C-alpha positions as CSV (number, residue, x, y, z in Angstrom):
1,K,87.9,126.0,-257.4
2,S,91.0,125.1,-255.9
3,E,93.5,122.7,-257.6
4,Q,92.6,119.9,-255.4
5,E,88.8,120.0,-255.8
6,R,89.5,119.9,-259.6
7,Q,91.9,116.9,-259.7
8,A,89.0,115.2,-257.4
9,N,86.3,115.8,-259.9
10,I,88.3,114.9,-262.8
11,Q,89.1,111.5,-260.9
12,K,85.7,111.1,-260.1
13,Y,84.8,111.5,-263.6
14,Q,87.1,109.2,-264.7
15,F,86.1,106.6,-262.0
16,E,82.1,107.0,-263.4
17,L,83.2,106.4,-267.1
18,C,85.4,103.6,-266.4
19,L,82.5,102.1,-264.5
20,N,79.9,103.0,-267.1
21,T,82.3,101.9,-270.0
22,A,83.0,98.5,-268.6
23,I,79.6,97.8,-267.7
24,E,78.4,98.7,-271.2
25,L,81.3,96.1,-272.8
26,T,80.6,93.4,-270.8
27,Y,76.8,93.5,-271.9
28,Q,77.8,93.7,-275.2
29,L,80.3,91.0,-274.9
30,F,78.1,88.5,-273.3
31,D,75.4,89.1,-275.8
32,D,77.8,88.4,-278.5
33,I,78.8,85.3,-276.9
34,Q,75.3,84.0,-276.0
35,A,74.5,85.0,-279.8
36,K,77.1,82.5,-280.8
37,G,75.4,79.6,-278.9
38,I,77.1,79.8,-275.3
39,D,74.2,80.2,-272.9
40,L,75.1,82.4,-269.9
41,N,71.6,82.7,-268.3
42,N,72.3,78.6,-267.6
43,N,71.8,78.8,-263.6
44,K,73.4,75.4,-262.9
45,N,76.7,76.8,-264.0
46,D,76.0,79.9,-261.1
47,L,77.8,82.2,-263.5
48,D,77.2,85.2,-261.7
49,R,80.6,85.6,-260.2
50,E,82.7,85.1,-263.4
51,M,80.3,87.2,-265.2
52,L,81.2,90.4,-262.5
53,M,84.7,89.3,-262.7
54,V,84.9,90.0,-266.5
55,C,83.4,93.6,-265.8
56,E,85.6,94.5,-262.9
57,S,88.6,93.1,-265.1
58,I,87.4,95.2,-267.9
59,K,86.9,98.2,-265.2
60,S,90.4,97.3,-263.4
61,C,92.1,97.9,-267.1
62,L,90.5,101.1,-268.1
63,M,90.8,102.4,-264.5
64,K,94.8,101.6,-264.7
65,A,94.9,102.9,-268.1
66,S,93.3,106.3,-266.0
67,D,96.3,106.1,-263.4
68,L,93.1,105.0,-260.7
69,D,93.9,102.1,-258.6
70,H,91.3,99.0,-258.9
71,P,91.9,96.1,-256.1
72,L,92.3,93.6,-259.1
73,Q,95.6,95.5,-260.2
74,R,97.4,94.3,-256.9
75,V,96.5,90.5,-257.6
76,T,97.5,90.5,-261.9
77,N,101.1,89.9,-261.3
78,Q,100.1,87.0,-259.2
79,L,98.1,85.8,-261.9
80,I,99.2,86.7,-265.2
81,N,103.1,85.8,-266.1
82,I,105.0,88.1,-268.3
83,E,105.6,86.0,-270.8
84,D,101.6,85.3,-271.5
85,S,101.0,89.0,-271.2
86,A,104.0,90.0,-274.0
87,I,102.3,87.7,-276.1
88,F,99.0,88.4,-275.7
89,I,100.0,92.6,-276.4
90,N,101.9,91.1,-279.6
91,H,98.9,89.6,-281.0
92,W,96.5,92.4,-280.0
93,K,99.0,94.7,-282.0
94,D,99.3,92.5,-285.2
95,Y,95.1,92.6,-284.8
96,L,95.2,96.0,-284.6
97,N,97.6,96.4,-287.7
98,R,95.3,94.0,-289.9
99,T,94.2,94.8,-293.0
100,V,90.9,95.1,-293.8
101,D,89.1,94.1,-296.9
């Protein structure tokens, strides 16, 4: 195989991994949310698009970490300001470094 084919196969694998992981994490998240008492099956709120957006956001993050493009990456800078992003990342790092009893 040529190097170009090898790179294409790697990208295809990375995309599938990002997609499958995003779906799995989204379902786990929604299960956890429902277990805490928030009804996501309530059709009166028409949550379908918001729920899919959560999945797409996770997929976009995973794809960016894998150097793959996703349409949400183009609008993220417009939606999320840099100060909020820095605060979020600092809290996440603190969370990762917490002591566990």
